[in-house]
C-alpha positions as CSV (number, residue, x, y, z in Angstrom):
1,M,4.6,-14.3,-2.3
2,K,2.5,-13.9,-5.0
3,Q,0.8,-11.1,-6.2
4,W,-3.2,-12.0,-5.9
5,E,-1.8,-13.9,-2.8
6,Y,-0.8,-10.0,-1.7
7,W,-3.7,-8.9,-3.1
8,K,-6.3,-10.7,-1.8
9,N,-5.1,-10.3,1.8
10,L,-5.5,-6.5,2.0
11,A,-8.4,-4.9,4.2
12,R,-11.0,-3.2,1.5
13,I,-8.9,-0.1,0.9
14,F,-12.8,1.7,-0.5
15,D,-16.0,1.5,0.0
16,T,-19.6,2.7,-2.0
17,L,-21.0,4.5,0.0
18,S,-24.4,4.9,1.5
19,G,-26.8,8.1,2.6
20,S,-25.0,10.7,-0.7
21,D,-27.7,11.6,-2.6
22,F,-25.2,10.3,-6.0
23,P,-25.0,6.7,-6.1
24,N,-21.5,6.4,-7.9
25,M,-19.9,7.9,-3.5
26,K,-17.4,6.0,-2.7
27,E,-15.1,6.6,0.5
28,L,-11.8,5.5,0.3
29,R,-10.0,4.3,3.5
30,I,-6.1,5.5,4.3
31,Q,-4.4,4.8,8.1
32,H,-2.0,7.5,8.2
33,S,-0.6,7.2,11.7
34,G,-2.1,4.4,12.8
35,D,-5.4,6.8,12.2
36,P,-8.3,6.4,10.2
37,I,-8.6,8.7,7.7
38,R,-11.4,9.4,5.3
39,A,-11.4,10.9,1.6
40,F,-14.5,10.9,-0.2
41,F,-14.1,10.7,-4.0
42,A,-16.7,10.0,-7.1
43,F,-15.8,9.7,-10.9
44,D,-18.0,12.9,-13.0
45,P,-19.3,11.6,-15.9
46,K,-16.3,12.6,-17.9
47,R,-14.5,9.1,-15.6
48,C,-12.4,11.4,-13.7
49,A,-12.0,11.1,-10.1
50,I,-12.6,13.6,-8.4
51,V,-11.5,13.7,-4.6
52,L,-14.4,15.5,-2.7
53,C,-13.7,16.1,1.5
54,A,-11.7,14.2,3.6
55,G,-11.5,13.4,7.0
56,N,-10.5,12.5,10.5
57,K,-12.4,9.7,12.2
58,T,-10.0,9.4,14.8
59,G,-12.6,10.5,18.6
60,T,-15.2,11.5,16.6
61,N,-18.9,10.1,16.8
62,E,-18.7,7.1,13.8
63,K,-22.3,8.4,12.9
64,Q,-22.5,12.4,13.1
65,F,-18.4,11.6,10.6
66,Y,-19.8,10.5,8.3
67,K,-23.4,12.6,7.8
68,D,-20.6,15.3,8.3
69,M,-18.9,14.1,5.3
70,I,-20.7,12.8,3.3
71,R,-22.9,16.5,3.4
72,K,-20.3,17.6,2.3
73,A,-18.8,15.4,-0.4
74,D,-23.0,16.1,-2.1
75,F,-22.8,19.7,-1.7
76,E,-18.9,19.5,-3.6
77,Y,-20.0,17.1,-5.7
78,R,-23.0,18.9,-6.7
79,R,-20.4,22.2,-7.2
80,H,-18.3,20.5,-9.3
81,L,-21.7,19.0,-11.7
82,D,-23.0,22.0,-12.7
83,N,-19.5,23.9,-12.8
84,L,-19.3,21.1,-16.2
85,E,-22.5,22.5,-17.1
86,K,-21.3,25.8,-17.3
């Protein structure tokens, strides 16, 4: 199998999040032992990827899960940006 054929058949593993205070907030979709793990990250002004928080979506209300995780990710990213300015 050619490399392109392999990659085009993979599911989308990351996406931009809506509802965040930051337009560059992203979600990485990971499966671990069949459980959907979501890691929230952003690229800072220095172009470094910053992993902000992660959680297991299993057994949760999806809308509430994203609301809680985005709130945590926004808080951590804001704190990271404040520390960069010091």
